[in-house]
C-alpha positions in Angstrom: 103.7 70.6 79.5 103.8 70.4 75.7 102.2 73.0 73.4 99.6 70.5 72.4 98.7 69.9 76.1 98.6 73.6 76.7 96.1 74.1 73.8 93.9 71.3 75.0 93.9 72.6 78.5 93.0 76.1 77.2 90.2 74.6 75.1 88.8 72.6 78.1 88.7 75.8 80.1 86.9 77.7 77.4 84.4 74.9 76.8 83.7 74.8 80.5 82.9 78.5 80.4 85.8 79.4 82.7 86.8 82.9 81.7 90.6 83.1 82.2 92.6 86.3 81.7 96.2 85.7 80.7 97.3 89.3 80.5 98.2 91.7 83.3 95.9 94.5 82.4 94.1 96.6 79.9 96.3 97.3 76.9 94.6 100.7 76.4 94.6 102.3 79.9 97.0 99.9 81.7 94.3 99.2 84.4 95.2 96.0 86.2 92.4 95.7 88.8 90.9 92.3 88.2 87.4 93.5 89.3 87.4 96.1 86.4 87.1 93.5 83.6 84.0 91.7 82.3 83.7 89.1 79.6 82.5 90.6 76.3 82.4 87.5 74.2 84.2 84.3 73.2 85.4 84.1 69.6 86.4 80.9 67.8 90.0 80.4 67.0 92.1 77.6 65.4 95.5 76.6 66.5 97.8 74.9 64.0 100.5 72.7 65.5 103.0 70.3 64.1 102.5 66.9 65.9 104.6 64.0 64.8 105.5 65.6 61.5 101.9 66.4 60.6 100.0 69.7 60.9 97.0 69.3 63.3 94.3 71.9 63.7 92.7 72.4 67.1 89.5 74.4 67.4 89.2 76.5 70.5 88.0 79.9 71.6 89.6 83.1 72.7 88.0 85.4 75.4 87.3 89.0 74.6 87.1 91.4 77.5 85.7 94.8 78.2 87.6 97.2 80.6 85.0 98.9 82.8 87.4 101.8 83.4 88.0 103.0 79.8 85.3 101.0 78.0 87.6 99.4 75.4 87.3 95.8 74.3 90.4 93.6 73.8 91.3 90.0 73.1 93.4 88.2 75.6 95.5 85.4 74.0 96.9 82.5 75.9 100.6 82.5 76.5 101.6 79.8 74.1 105.1 79.4 72.6 105.1 80.7 69.0 107.4 79.3 66.5 107.4 80.8 63.0 109.8 80.0 60.2 110.1 81.9 56.9 109.9 79.5 54.0 
């Protein structure tokens, strides 16, 4: 699956209201029990991809979660390949 398809798939899931966690646990207390997390909110994000030599911007959302064990909030980013080049 291409990066563009992964971003579109993630966007469809967010728009459908399907809260998906990509991480293994809370980054603060390392809790990994799936019942110990609740959706805090969904924040807008833009993904910039190079498609056919042009930069395309895809608008999506990123789920924010609250850990019910430690009470901390965190953002769970989708596992997309990241390519950065210094200019």
